[in-house]
C-alpha angles and dihedrals in degrees: 000000000000090000092053091045091053090049092052091049090063088079097036131092126199127190091229137341116352106265101188140055139193117260134176116232126186111252093012105055120205117006141160119257129189115247093194138013112293119202125225110271093017115139108238100185146332117223126198116228112256096198132351133185146141124320116260093253112037140133114242113302138175105276092223109041094017093225120144117276134205100198094256092119130037135182107270090220107044102010097233112145121268132180088242134353096257096048097094106119110127092017092059091042095053126017108005094091091053095051090049088064094059113116090212112042115229110250116198111192104158113067100177110070129056109283118219092214092069093055090075101040099087094043089048092052090052091051093048091059089071095077101022105038106017094174089061092047092053089055091051093044090052092060123100110254097185087208093171086068102028094056091071092060124104091230089057096063093040093051091047091055094049096044091047089053093052094044094049092044094052097026093233116184103238124131125229089248092054092050093048093048093052093048090049092049092052092046095057107018112036122104128220111242135191118217128211095254092054097265121140124210145137129267137196116236107165097186094047089048089065090072111111124223125258128163084222102051127186101201138050131197133209128195120226116197108217137169092250094062107285134280135228116214118206118198136172118255095190138016109294116197127211110279095023119124121247105241134197130186115230094201133031117276087224089073119092121261091250092050092048092050092049092049094049092049092046093050091048094238099127 
């Protein structure tokens, strides 16, 4: 556990000494625990995004900034839509080369409904880190996928179909277990993020994902969209004493108890 913690800290910044650690608790699994008193409003850590991409269900978006697109501009290499020709960024870094290999270029003409292509982009980006950015892949691989629960979800079967299609089309060397683990991690551990240009997506933050749920949380987190990939800042909302767990709430406290329970069951988090 210490080795994984040290690996995660490679992409984490703290304003002073690290004031938390990973612990294992029966019935909760891995969690973050304060090692000293943390004051209300105090920044605990900032974590750099490991991978980000489109939401599971989304209409066509720019594959860099994730803002809505109209089809006016397309990538000059693979012809997928962009918000403007020069906005390639993450798209060029990850999947553009693969889509260039397609015998039949993908032509998106309807920009209103949810597009199945985008359901596989974020899982594919996670898989591509294995051979290109192994330190990122180890962080993703170290996350809990809770596959025994996630495999019953609708997103699971849809993602499997789309990823299988891409892997068979481009003959990518990923095992069934690797595919399933990545899909499971995104199902239960990814965070929704809002980008500067108005785009919405999901990001992988392995340290932040260790926060357990409580309807009475003691931390909050805010995403900052930056040119170097984006950061999530986690800060205390109340006094946290040494030995207390750092707690997030996965759904707004303004929702009813019944609604919160339904949401947590549906999202496989309890």
